[in-house]
C-alpha positions in Angstrom: 164.0 37.6 30.2 161.4 36.2 32.2 158.0 34.8 31.0 155.5 37.5 32.9 158.2 40.2 31.5 157.6 38.7 27.6 154.2 38.5 28.0 153.9 42.0 29.0 155.6 43.2 26.2 153.7 40.7 24.0 150.6 41.6 24.9 151.5 45.6 24.6 151.2 46.3 28.3 148.1 43.7 28.3 146.3 45.2 25.9 146.2 41.6 24.4 143.9 41.0 27.2 141.1 43.0 26.5 138.3 40.4 26.2 137.0 41.8 22.9 139.0 42.6 19.4 142.3 43.0 21.0 144.2 42.9 17.9 141.9 45.9 16.4 142.6 47.2 20.1 146.0 47.3 19.6 146.0 48.3 15.8 144.8 51.2 17.4 147.7 51.9 19.6 149.7 51.8 16.2 147.7 54.7 15.1 148.4 56.7 18.4 151.9 56.1 17.8 151.9 57.2 14.5 149.6 60.4 15.4 151.8 60.8 18.4 155.3 61.0 16.3 154.0 62.1 13.5 156.3 65.2 12.7 159.2 63.5 14.8 160.0 60.6 11.9 163.3 59.8 13.6 161.9 58.8 16.9 158.9 57.1 15.2 161.4 55.3 13.6 163.5 53.9 16.7 160.0 53.5 19.1 159.0 50.9 15.5 162.8 49.2 15.6 161.9 48.7 19.5 158.9 47.5 19.3 159.5 45.2 16.2 162.7 43.6 17.9 160.6 43.0 21.0 158.0 41.7 18.9 160.3 38.9 17.7 161.7 38.0 20.5 159.1 38.0 23.2 156.3 36.6 20.8 158.0 33.4 20.3 158.7 33.0 24.3 154.7 34.1 25.1 153.9 31.2 22.3 156.1 28.7 24.4 154.8 29.5 27.4 150.9 29.7 26.4 151.6 26.3 24.6 149.6 27.5 21.9 150.5 28.3 18.1 150.0 32.2 17.9 148.1 33.2 21.1 145.5 35.5 20.9 146.8 38.0 23.7 150.0 38.1 21.8 149.2 41.6 19.7 152.7 43.4 19.7 152.8 42.1 16.0 149.5 44.0 15.3 151.0 47.7 17.0 154.1 46.6 14.5 152.1 46.0 11.5 149.6 49.3 12.3 152.7 51.5 12.6 154.4 50.2 9.1 150.6 50.9 7.9 150.6 54.2 8.7 154.6 55.3 7.9 154.3 58.2 6.1 151.0 59.1 5.2 148.9 62.4 5.8 147.5 62.6 8.7 144.0 62.7 8.4 141.0 60.9 9.2 139.6 60.0 5.6 143.1 58.9 5.3 144.2 56.8 8.5 140.7 55.4 8.7 140.8 54.0 5.1 145.0 52.8 6.0 143.5 51.4 9.1 140.5 48.9 7.6 142.8 48.0 4.9 145.1 47.0 7.3 142.7 45.0 9.6 141.1 43.5 6.0 145.0 42.1 5.2 145.6 41.5 8.2 142.1 39.3 9.0 141.6 37.6 5.6 145.6 36.4 5.2 145.9 36.4 1.4 148.9 35.2 -0.2 152.1 35.1 0.9 151.0 36.5 4.1 149.0 33.1 4.6 152.1 31.1 3.9 153.9 33.3 6.7 152.1 32.0 9.7 154.0 28.2 9.0 156.7 29.9 10.3 158.2 28.8 13.7 158.0 31.0 17.0 158.2 35.1 16.7 158.8 35.3 13.0 155.6 33.1 12.6 153.7 35.8 14.7 155.1 39.0 13.6 155.6 38.4 9.4 152.0 37.9 8.7 151.6 41.5 10.1 155.0 43.2 9.0 153.7 42.2 5.3 150.2 43.3 5.8 151.5 46.8 6.9 154.0 46.9 4.0 150.5 46.0 1.9 148.4 48.6 3.3 151.3 50.9 2.9 152.2 50.0 -0.4 148.4 50.5 -1.5 147.7 53.9 0.0 151.0 55.4 -1.7 149.8 53.8 -4.9 146.1 55.4 -4.5 148.3 59.0 -4.0 150.2 58.5 -7.0 147.3 57.9 -9.1 144.9 60.4 -7.6 147.9 62.9 -8.0 148.7 61.6 -11.5 144.9 61.5 -12.9 144.4 65.3 -11.5 
């Protein structure tokens, strides 16, 4: 794969080059993918797998060519993490906004062990912190629904 093609995918089709909050914009893309394929779980899962594999592969190449650890234009990791964060949640504005902000908080503040995952080399170091942030978000949201239903 050429370096330019890797940069295109790693930046998720140039979203990573948006000058203000590229990670937040990429997280919104994850939301729009979820919204677009909400009722087509199999299609969503296939898209997720493609984005995940491309993310691991292209983010490492983009990091090497940029000669910088986790360059800011690499946002395919945010798309991947957001896709995990929203998975199987009700498609309502309050739920989606809450999940979005929780995901962004986990991604920015990098609580343990998310902070340790950035030490991994290459694409794994770029991708894994957002994957775990997405898992944390999804678990928190599902736990909140369980508790709400348990208490009610």
